[in-house]
Structures are given as structure tokens and as C-alpha cells.
C-alpha positions as semicolon CSV with decimal commas, in nm:
position;residue;x (nm);y (nm);z (nm)
1;P;12,066;12,272;11,612
2;Y;12,058;11,996;11,355
3;L;11,827;11,717;11,443
4;F;11,564;11,493;11,328
5;S;11,460;11,124;11,449
6;L;11,324;10,790;11,312
7;S;11,075;10,551;11,482
8;P;11,111;10,217;11,288
9;A;10,734;10,083;11,339
10;G;10,898;9,725;11,271
11;F;10,999;9,709;11,568
12;V;10,717;9,485;11,762
13;E;11,023;9,354;12,014
14;E;11,052;9,704;12,150
15;P;10,832;9,921;11,976
16;E;10,911;10,232;12,115
17;R;11,185;10,272;12,041
18;K;11,394;10,554;11,855
19;Y;11,638;10,704;11,741
20;C;11,784;11,040;11,753
21;F;12,020;11,190;11,490
22;E;12,251;11,550;11,552
23;C;12,444;11,655;11,286
24;D;12,655;11,942;11,223
25;S;12,454;12,101;10,936
26;E;12,133;12,108;10,739
27;E;12,331;12,014;10,453
28;Q;12,482;11,656;10,683
29;C;12,048;11,584;10,753
30;Q;11,962;11,530;10,463
31;E;12,248;11,304;10,377
32;W;12,166;11,117;10,631
33;I;11,790;11,097;10,564
34;E;11,844;10,993;10,219
35;A;12,081;10,803;10,311
36;L;11,852;10,621;10,557
37;K;11,652;10,655;10,261
38;R;11,800;10,445;9,952
39;A;11,949;10,158;10,289
40;S;11,514;10,100;10,281
41;Y;11,396;9,737;10,172
42;E;11,115;9,881;9,991
43;F;11,450;10,115;9,781
44;M;11,616;9,826;9,792
45;R;11,327;9,586;9,657
46;R;11,257;9,860;9,356
47;C;11,669;9,891;9,208
48;L;11,589;9,482;9,225
49;I;11,351;9,446;8,996
50;F;11,485;9,766;8,762
51;Y;11,747;9,593;8,756
52;R;11,629;9,289;8,716
53;N;11,454;9,361;8,374
54;E;11,725;9,549;8,220
55;I;11,920;9,265;8,297
56;Q;11,627;9,026;8,121
57;K;11,605;9,294;7,778
58;M;11,997;9,193;7,692
59;T;12,016;8,878;7,711
60;G;11,660;8,731;7,767
61;K;11,756;8,547;8,046
62;D;11,520;8,606;8,349
63;P;11,908;8,664;8,627
64;L;11,707;8,524;8,936
65;E;11,570;8,149;8,756
66;Q;11,887;8,047;8,846
67;Y;11,817;8,104;9,247
68;G;11,455;7,937;9,218
69;I;11,276;8,313;9,295
70;S;11,180;8,369;8,941
71;E;10,807;8,338;8,981
72;E;10,815;8,487;9,364
73;A;10,556;8,815;9,361
74;R;10,699;9,053;9,532
75;F;10,957;9,054;9,283
76;Q;10,753;9,113;9,056
77;L;10,619;9,490;8,944
78;G;10,307;9,646;9,054
79;T;10,370;9,427;9,370
80;H;10,460;9,501;9,716
81;K;10,492;9,259;10,034
């Protein structure tokens, strides 16, 4: 009785692909859903931006500068991929 499915829009080769999850409880379903959200690109991008800004506040330096990606728009506040 505890099922949920996921249909990622990013599968160009297999647009009809669907993942079905079966859990033992409603709580377990919610844990899976939260884990999948935290694993998303957008969540990780937001975390990167947050920690990048925190490090910059503490050190006065952009931690991404050494990798040559400090000016990339996707890692700036207020921008989206």
C-alpha cells in the first residue's frame, strides 16, 4: 500500500521511463522522497552557492576561483541553469 513513482523528465532516450518504489510505511516513503530531493542537481547547486558564499565571507576569497569557474553564471546567486 506504500508506493510512489518517479518519472524523470531528463531521459531523452527513454521519455516514458518510470521508477516505482515500494516501501514498508508512509514514513519510509517520505524518507525516500526527501533523499531523492537532496540528491537533485538543483539542491546541490543551492548548497554549493550557500557554502561558497559562507567561505567567501570567512576568508575573503572565492573558493571556486582556483578552478577557473568563479564567474560561471550557474554558480551565482539568483541565476538558474
